[in-house]
C-alpha positions in Angstrom: 0.0 26.7 -14.8 0.8 25.1 -11.5 1.4 21.3 -11.5 1.3 19.0 -8.6 4.9 18.1 -7.5 6.2 15.1 -5.6 9.6 16.8 -5.2 10.8 17.3 -1.6 10.4 20.9 -0.5 13.9 22.4 0.0 13.2 24.2 3.2 11.5 21.5 5.1 13.2 18.4 6.6 12.3 14.9 5.5 11.3 14.0 9.1 8.8 16.8 9.3 7.3 16.0 5.9 7.1 12.3 6.8 5.4 13.1 10.1 2.8 15.3 8.4 2.0 12.5 5.9 1.6 10.0 8.8 -0.7 12.4 10.7 -2.8 12.9 7.5 -3.2 9.1 7.2 -4.4 8.9 10.8 -6.9 11.7 10.1 -8.1 10.3 6.8 -8.7 6.8 8.1 -10.5 8.1 11.1 -13.1 9.4 8.7 -13.2 6.5 6.2 -12.5 3.4 8.3 -16.1 2.3 8.6 -16.8 2.5 4.8 -13.3 1.2 3.7 -14.2 -2.5 3.3 -17.3 -1.8 1.4 -15.5 0.4 -1.1 -12.5 -2.0 -1.5 -14.7 -5.0 -2.1 -17.1 -3.3 -4.5 -14.3 -1.4 -6.4 -11.2 -3.5 -6.4 -12.0 -6.8 -4.7 -13.2 -8.8 -7.6 -9.9 -8.2 -9.5 -7.4 -8.0 -6.7 -8.4 -10.5 -4.0 -8.0 -13.6 -6.3 -4.6 -12.3 -7.5 -3.5 -11.7 -4.0 -4.4 -15.3 -3.0 -2.4 -16.6 -6.0 0.6 -14.5 -5.1 0.6 -15.7 -1.5 0.2 -19.3 -2.7 3.2 -18.9 -5.0 5.2 -17.6 -2.1 3.9 -20.4 0.2 5.1 -23.1 -2.2 8.6 -21.7 -2.0 9.1 -22.5 1.7 10.2 -25.8 3.1 9.6 -25.0 6.8 6.3 -25.8 8.5 3.5 -23.2 8.0 3.2 -22.6 11.8 6.9 -21.6 11.9 6.6 -18.8 9.2 6.7 -15.3 10.6 5.0 -12.7 8.5 4.7 -8.9 8.7 1.8 -7.0 7.1 2.9 -3.3 6.8 0.0 -0.9 6.7 -2.4 -3.8 7.4 -5.6 -1.8 7.3 -8.6 -4.1 7.8 -6.5 -7.2 6.9 -6.6 -8.0 3.2 -3.2 -9.6 3.5 -3.3 -10.5 7.2 -6.4 -12.7 7.0 -4.9 -14.6 4.0 -1.6 -15.1 5.7 -3.4 -16.5 8.7 -5.4 -18.8 6.5 -2.1 -20.4 5.5 -1.4 -21.1 9.2 1.4 -18.5 9.4 2.1 -16.3 12.4 1.3 -12.7 11.6 2.2 -9.3 12.9 -0.1 -6.5 11.5 1.1 -2.9 11.8 -1.0 0.1 11.0 -1.0 3.8 12.0 -4.8 3.9 12.2 -6.4 2.6 15.5 -9.8 2.6 13.7 -8.6 0.3 11.0 -6.9 -2.0 13.5 -10.1 -2.0 15.5 -12.0 -3.3 12.5 -9.3 -5.9 11.9 -9.5 -7.0 15.5 -13.2 -7.7 15.1 -12.6 -9.7 11.9 -10.0 -11.8 13.7 -12.4 -12.5 16.5 -15.2 -13.5 14.1 -12.8 -15.9 12.3 -11.4 -17.3 15.5 -7.9 -16.2 14.4 -5.1 -14.5 16.3 -2.4 -12.0 15.2 -0.2 -9.5 16.8 -1.7 -6.0 16.2 0.6 -3.0 16.4 -0.7 0.6 16.2 2.4 2.4 15.0 3.6 3.9 11.8 5.6 1.5 9.6 8.5 4.0 9.6 8.8 3.8 13.4 8.1 0.0 13.6 10.7 -0.9 10.9 13.2 1.7 12.1 13.6 0.0 15.5 15.2 -3.3 16.4 12.9 -6.3 16.2 12.4 -9.8 14.8 13.0 -10.8 11.3 10.3 -12.3 9.0 9.9 -14.8 6.3 7.5 -12.5 4.4 6.9 -8.8 4.6 3.9 -7.4 2.6 2.7 -4.0 1.5 -0.8 -3.9 0.0 -1.8 -0.5 -1.4 0.6 1.1 1.0 3.7 2.7 -0.6 1.9 5.6 -2.1 0.9 6.5 1.5 4.5 6.7 2.6 6.5 9.9 2.1 9.9 8.1 1.7 9.0 4.7 0.4 12.6 3.9 -0.6 13.8 4.2 2.9 10.9 2.1 4.3 11.7 -0.7 1.8 15.4 -0.6 2.7 14.3 -1.0 6.4 12.0 -3.8 5.4 14.8 -5.7 3.6 16.9 -5.5 6.8 14.0 -7.3 8.6 13.8 -10.2 6.1 15.2 -13.6 7.1 17.5 -15.2 4.5 15.3 -16.7 1.8 12.5 -14.4 2.9 10.1 -12.6 0.5 9.2 -8.9 0.1 5.8 -8.4 -1.6 4.3 -5.1 -2.6 1.1 -4.6 -4.7 -1.5 -2.0 -5.7 0.6 1.1 -6.0 0.3 3.5 -9.0 2.9 3.6 -11.7 4.4 6.9 -12.7 2.5 7.9 -15.8 4.1 9.0 -19.1 1.1 11.3 -19.6 0.4 12.7 -16.1 -2.2 15.2 -17.2 -4.3 12.6 -19.0 -3.9 10.2 -16.1 -5.1 12.7 -13.6 -8.1 13.6 -15.8 -9.0 9.9 -16.0 -8.4 9.4 -12.3 -10.8 12.3 -11.4 -13.4 10.8 -13.8 -12.9 7.4 -12.3 -13.3 8.7 -8.8 -16.4 10.6 -9.6 -18.1 7.6 -11.2 -17.1 5.4 -8.2 -18.5 7.9 -5.8 -21.8 8.0 -7.7 -22.0 4.2 -7.7 -20.7 3.2 -4.3 -20.6 6.3 -2.1 -23.5 8.5 -3.1 -23.5 10.2 0.2 -20.1 11.6 -0.5 -20.6 12.5 -4.2 -21.7 16.1 -3.7 -19.3 16.8 -0.7 -16.5 15.2 -2.8 -17.3 17.3 -5.8 -17.3 20.4 -3.6 -13.9 19.5 -2.2 -12.5 19.1 -5.7 -13.9 22.4 -6.8 -12.5 24.2 -3.7 -9.2 22.5 -4.4 -9.1 24.0 -7.9 -9.3 27.5 -6.4 -6.6 27.0 -3.7 -3.0 27.9 -3.9 -0.4 25.1 -3.4 0.4 24.3 0.2 3.9 25.8 0.8 5.2 22.7 2.6 3.8 19.9 0.5 3.9 21.9 -2.8 0.4 20.8 -3.8 -3.2 21.9 -3.5 -4.7 20.5 -0.3 -8.4 20.4 0.4 -8.6 17.3 2.5 -6.3 15.0 4.6 -6.3 12.5 1.7 -4.4 14.9 -0.5 -1.5 14.5 1.9 -2.1 11.0 3.1 -2.0 9.4 -0.4 1.1 11.4 -1.0 2.2 9.7 -4.2 -1.2 8.6 -5.5 -1.4 11.2 -8.3 2.3 11.4 -9.3 2.9 7.6 -8.9 5.5 5.4 -7.2 8.8 4.8 -9.1 8.7 1.0 -9.5 11.9 1.1 -11.6 13.7 2.8 -8.7 12.4 0.2 -6.3 13.6 -2.7 -8.5 17.0 -1.1 -8.6 17.0 -0.6 -4.8 16.0 -4.2 -4.2 18.6 -5.6 -6.6 21.3 -3.4 -4.9 20.3 -5.0 -1.6 20.9 -8.4 -3.1 17.3 -9.5 -3.6 16.2 -11.5 -6.6 13.1 -10.2 -8.5 10.7 -13.1 -8.7 7.9 -11.1 -10.3 7.3 -7.6 -11.5 4.2 -6.6 -13.4 2.2 -3.6 -14.3 -1.6 -3.8 -14.8 -4.5 -1.4 -15.5 -6.9 -0.9 -12.7 -9.9 1.4 -12.1 -12.7 1.8 -9.6 -15.7 0.7 -11.6 -16.5 -1.9 -14.3 -17.0 0.9 -16.9 -13.8 2.7 -16.2 -12.0 -0.6 -15.8 -12.9 -1.5 -19.4 -11.7 1.9 -20.6 -8.5 1.6 -18.7 -7.7 -1.9 -20.0 -8.0 -0.6 -23.6 -5.9 2.6 -23.1 -3.9 1.9 -19.9 -4.5 5.4 -18.6 -3.6 4.4 -15.1 -1.5 1.3 -14.1 -0.6 -0.3 -10.8 2.4 -2.5 -10.1 3.3 -5.5 -8.1 6.7 -6.8 -7.1 7.7 -10.2 -5.5 11.4 -10.2 -4.4 13.4 -12.7 -2.5 16.4 -12.4 -0.2 19.3 -14.8 -0.8 19.0 -18.0 1.3 21.5 -18.9 4.0 21.8 -22.3 2.4 20.8 -24.1 -0.8 18.2 -26.1 1.0 16.4 -22.9 2.3 16.2 -24.4 5.8 15.6 -21.8 8.5 16.3 -21.8 12.2 13.4 -20.0 14.0 14.4 -18.4 17.3 
């Protein structure tokens, strides 16, 4: 029986695979951008938005410089879940996203809030891979599972942190000890969410999943592909290795301020089930780069 694999294909270069995942994200968000906020707020917002605000408040309390001097980078900004909250603290924000449609929605939100941020329509791999300014805070919100080589991206992000700066990542799936059970639950969770929040896509989505069952694995990505999302959310089914990330960040000299795993699902019913049995978990990490001085004072160029 074929099982989905997250192992790199031997005969395809990493750059080619990474590029195909980036292209799939552009295609997927072209289709779902208009409905994204409605789904996020109805599915995850009640649980995640307050926690996100608390996390940013914790980070804010650790800085001694003036709020207006803090430079922040929102990687994979989407429609601005982190960007808007960073701006609410008075911080200067650069928001990077590969999807012009998602950035267009964020631009409208900024205008309605009377806020201003630097919006960059590029992949985070390209943006972080080139020389640029350093930041006090770099955030990834539900992003790493969309990135083919997330370890490389995080290494690049660490290089762009100022001394004493924070790296924050949240809402990425943990690698499951029981992948078959987790995938069954995830399919059930998705179906219920479609029925409750996206009824127009319930039947088309069911058809896609049925067609996917009959397909052979894609020879490049080594998984069954019926939609751009199957490639765009590259690590969604197999999970992101948070233990590996912790090891990487420590090796780069960062201190782990917080690491937690928590159950999360798309509907109230499946959330209750998941809290009991922990069939699917997400993780968050807050890490800090060593300060240049004990007082954590920064010189902003």
